[in-house]
C-alpha positions as CSV (number, residue, x, y, z in Angstrom):
1,M,-22.4,65.9,30.2
2,E,-20.8,68.6,28.0
3,E,-21.4,69.1,24.2
4,W,-18.9,69.7,21.6
5,R,-19.7,70.6,18.0
6,I,-17.4,69.7,15.1
7,E,-17.4,71.0,11.6
8,E,-18.4,68.4,8.8
9,E,-15.3,69.5,6.8
10,V,-13.1,68.4,9.8
11,I,-14.7,64.8,9.5
12,I,-14.1,65.0,5.7
13,A,-10.4,65.9,6.3
14,I,-10.0,63.2,8.8
15,N,-11.6,60.5,6.4
16,H,-9.3,61.8,3.4
17,S,-6.1,61.4,5.6
18,C,-7.1,58.0,6.5
19,V,-7.7,56.7,3.2
20,D,-4.6,55.6,0.9
21,G,-3.8,56.3,-2.7
22,E,-6.2,53.4,-3.8
23,D,-9.2,54.8,-1.7
24,Q,-8.7,52.0,0.8
25,V,-8.9,52.6,4.5
26,S,-5.5,52.9,5.8
27,L,-5.1,50.4,9.0
28,Q,-2.6,52.4,11.2
29,P,-3.1,54.6,14.1
30,R,-4.3,58.3,13.3
31,A,-4.6,61.2,15.9
32,F,-5.2,64.9,15.1
33,L,-5.1,68.0,17.4
34,L,-8.3,69.8,16.8
35,L,-8.4,73.6,16.8
36,G,-11.3,75.8,17.4
37,D,-13.4,78.1,19.3
38,R,-13.7,77.5,23.0
39,E,-16.6,79.8,23.7
40,K,-18.7,78.2,21.2
41,A,-17.3,74.7,21.8
42,L,-16.8,74.4,18.1
43,L,-13.9,72.5,16.7
44,Q,-12.8,73.8,13.1
45,N,-9.6,72.7,11.9
46,P,-7.6,69.4,12.2
47,V,-3.8,69.3,12.5
48,P,-2.6,65.7,11.8
49,I,-0.1,63.9,14.2
50,D,2.3,61.8,12.0
51,F,3.5,58.8,13.6
52,N,7.0,57.1,12.8
53,A,7.5,53.4,12.9
54,Q,6.9,51.8,16.1
55,S,9.7,50.6,18.2
56,H,9.9,47.1,19.6
57,T,7.9,48.6,22.6
58,G,4.8,49.6,20.6
59,K,5.1,53.1,21.5
60,L,3.9,55.7,19.0
61,D,6.6,58.2,18.2
62,W,5.8,61.5,16.9
63,D,7.4,65.0,16.0
64,V,6.5,67.6,18.4
65,D,8.2,70.4,16.1
66,L,6.2,69.4,13.1
67,V,2.9,69.5,15.0
68,R,3.9,72.8,16.5
69,E,4.9,74.4,13.1
70,R,1.4,73.1,11.7
71,V,-0.4,74.7,14.4
72,R,1.5,78.0,14.2
73,L,0.6,77.9,10.4
74,L,-3.1,77.4,10.9
75,Q,-3.1,80.1,13.5
76,V,-1.6,82.4,10.9
77,M,-5.0,82.1,8.9
78,H,-7.2,81.6,12.1
79,S,-5.4,83.5,14.7
80,L,-8.3,83.1,17.4
81,Q,-8.4,79.3,16.9
82,Q,-6.7,77.4,19.8
83,P,-5.8,73.9,20.0
84,L,-8.6,72.5,22.1
85,V,-9.2,68.5,21.8
86,L,-7.2,65.6,20.7
87,L,-8.9,63.3,18.3
88,V,-7.7,59.6,18.1
89,V,-9.1,57.0,15.3
90,D,-10.0,53.6,16.7
91,K,-8.8,53.7,20.2
92,E,-9.9,50.0,20.7
93,L,-7.4,49.0,18.2
94,Y,-4.4,51.1,19.4
95,D,-2.8,52.3,22.9
96,Y,-3.0,56.2,22.7
97,T,-2.3,56.5,26.5
98,D,1.1,57.8,26.1
99,L,0.3,60.0,23.3
100,V,-2.3,61.9,25.3
101,E,0.3,62.3,28.0
102,E,2.7,63.8,25.8
103,I,0.3,66.0,23.9
104,S,-0.8,67.3,27.6
105,V,2.7,68.6,28.1
106,H,2.4,71.0,24.9
107,W,-1.4,71.3,24.4
108,P,-3.5,70.3,27.3
109,P,-6.5,68.7,25.7
110,E,-9.9,69.4,27.3
111,C,-11.0,66.1,26.5
112,V,-10.2,63.0,23.9
113,L,-12.6,62.4,20.8
114,S,-12.5,58.7,19.7
115,Y,-13.4,58.1,16.0
116,Q,-14.8,54.7,15.1
117,L,-13.6,54.9,11.1
118,D,-15.8,52.2,10.0
119,K,-18.9,53.0,11.8
120,C,-18.4,56.9,11.8
121,V,-19.1,57.2,15.6
122,L,-17.5,59.8,17.7
123,Q,-17.4,59.6,21.6
124,C,-16.0,62.1,24.0
125,W,-13.5,60.8,26.4
126,D,-11.8,62.2,29.5
127,T,-8.0,62.6,29.0
128,A,-7.4,59.2,30.8
129,L,-9.5,57.5,27.9
130,Y,-11.5,55.9,30.9
131,R,-15.1,57.1,30.8
132,E,-17.3,59.3,28.4
133,I,-17.7,63.1,29.5
134,G,-19.8,64.2,26.8
135,H,-21.2,64.2,23.3
136,V,-20.2,65.2,19.9
137,V,-22.7,67.0,17.3
138,V,-21.4,67.2,13.7
139,E,-22.2,70.5,11.9
140,Q,-23.5,69.2,8.8
141,S,-22.7,72.1,6.3
142,L,-21.0,70.5,3.4
143,S,-22.5,67.1,2.6
144,G,-24.2,68.4,-0.4
145,Y,-21.2,69.7,-2.0
146,L,-18.1,67.5,-1.0
147,P,-17.4,63.7,-1.3
148,N,-17.4,61.4,1.8
149,N,-13.9,60.0,1.0
150,G,-15.0,56.5,1.0
151,I,-17.2,56.5,3.8
152,K,-20.8,56.4,2.8
153,T,-23.6,58.2,4.6
154,N,-26.6,57.2,2.3
155,G,-27.2,55.0,-0.9
156,V,-27.3,57.9,-3.2
157,D,-24.7,57.9,-5.8
158,E,-22.8,61.3,-6.7
159,P,-23.4,62.6,-10.3
160,L,-20.6,62.0,-12.5
161,H,-19.4,65.5,-13.0
162,F,-19.2,65.9,-8.8
163,Q,-17.2,62.7,-8.9
164,E,-14.8,64.2,-11.6
165,Q,-14.6,67.4,-9.7
166,S,-13.9,65.6,-6.6
167,Q,-11.1,63.4,-8.1
168,L,-9.3,66.6,-9.5
169,V,-9.7,68.4,-6.3
170,K,-8.3,65.3,-4.4
171,K,-5.4,65.0,-6.9
172,L,-4.5,68.9,-6.2
173,I,-4.7,68.7,-2.7
174,Q,-2.3,65.6,-2.6
175,K,0.4,67.6,-4.8
176,I,-0.1,70.5,-2.6
177,D,0.6,68.0,0.3
178,H,3.8,66.9,-1.1
179,I,5.2,70.4,-1.5
180,I,4.2,71.3,2.1
181,N,5.9,68.1,3.4
182,H,9.0,68.8,1.4
183,L,9.3,72.5,2.7
184,Q,8.5,71.4,6.4
185,N,12.0,69.5,6.0
186,A,13.9,72.4,4.5
187,T,16.0,75.0,6.3
188,S,13.2,77.9,7.6
189,S,13.1,81.1,5.7
190,E,10.6,83.9,5.4
191,L,10.3,82.8,1.9
192,L,9.8,79.3,2.7
193,D,6.9,80.3,5.3
194,E,5.1,82.3,2.8
195,I,5.0,79.4,0.3
196,L,3.7,77.1,3.0
197,R,1.1,79.8,4.1
198,Q,0.0,80.1,0.6
199,C,-0.5,76.2,0.4
200,W,-2.5,76.0,3.4
201,L,-4.7,79.1,2.2
202,L,-5.2,77.3,-1.4
203,V,-6.0,74.0,0.3
204,C,-8.5,75.6,2.6
205,R,-10.3,77.3,-0.5
206,L,-10.2,73.9,-2.2
207,R,-12.0,72.3,0.6
208,L,-14.6,75.2,0.7
209,P,-18.4,74.6,-0.8
210,P,-18.9,76.0,-4.4
211,T,-20.5,79.5,-4.8
212,E,-22.7,81.0,-7.3
213,D,-19.5,82.9,-8.8
214,I,-17.6,80.1,-10.1
215,E,-15.4,82.0,-12.7
216,R,-14.6,84.4,-9.6
217,D,-13.6,81.1,-7.5
218,I,-11.7,79.9,-10.5
219,L,-9.7,82.9,-11.0
220,T,-9.0,83.3,-7.3
221,L,-7.6,79.6,-7.4
222,D,-5.5,80.3,-10.4
223,I,-4.0,83.5,-9.0
224,Q,-3.0,81.9,-5.8
225,W,-1.5,78.6,-7.7
226,Q,0.7,81.2,-9.8
227,L,1.8,82.7,-6.9
228,I,2.9,79.5,-5.2
229,Q,4.8,78.6,-8.4
230,T,6.3,82.0,-8.5
231,L,7.6,81.8,-4.9
232,T,8.8,78.0,-5.5
233,T,10.7,79.2,-8.6
234,Q,12.2,81.9,-6.6
235,V,13.4,79.4,-3.9
236,E,14.9,77.0,-6.5
237,T,16.6,79.8,-8.1
238,A,18.2,80.9,-4.7
239,L,19.5,77.3,-4.0
240,N,20.9,77.1,-7.4
241,F,23.2,80.3,-6.9
242,A,23.9,79.2,-3.0
């Protein structure tokens, strides 16, 4: 059986995406296109697939252009990473068969990972979701620094200062997500693309573990945030004169 490795940060990001504003698990279908290094069989970045309201047929509708843009933005920063695997959350509760077929038209997945959110269980299935064809190893590199976003891995509580730091980072990421969602619905331009790229870079930096040189990290984040604010102001000014 084949073996895939998935970075722990990917699982953390998925857990974060599956938790609502009140830190409650959101019960709705979720799926992610995972990018990574095929030679190393390593999955490194998730691209969320947003579903629209289900029709009376129960079909999961999604925006292929939005997913394509998210993939493009990630590949700006990680040019060597390719879409490799589709991850679906709680396949026992939702029918993802049509989604797998539709995704395969644009980014044929090598397999489908099923993630049981409540049990933190990952399984590797064929694209027909019929049989298991491999197993998944989580590369645990961040558990000592980042929160588990509502899914406990042990019985030890986080220190208070880590909880406060985690909440601050979480709120900042949510604000940036709002900016990204707004810009993705706007008319494309080089300036908007640059703002989106800087937002993605800032989110990635926020999700990195702390380093010994915290002052340098804070300065880097502050400069990047100021750049985003400057670019956003330029867009607002241009729109006012349009």
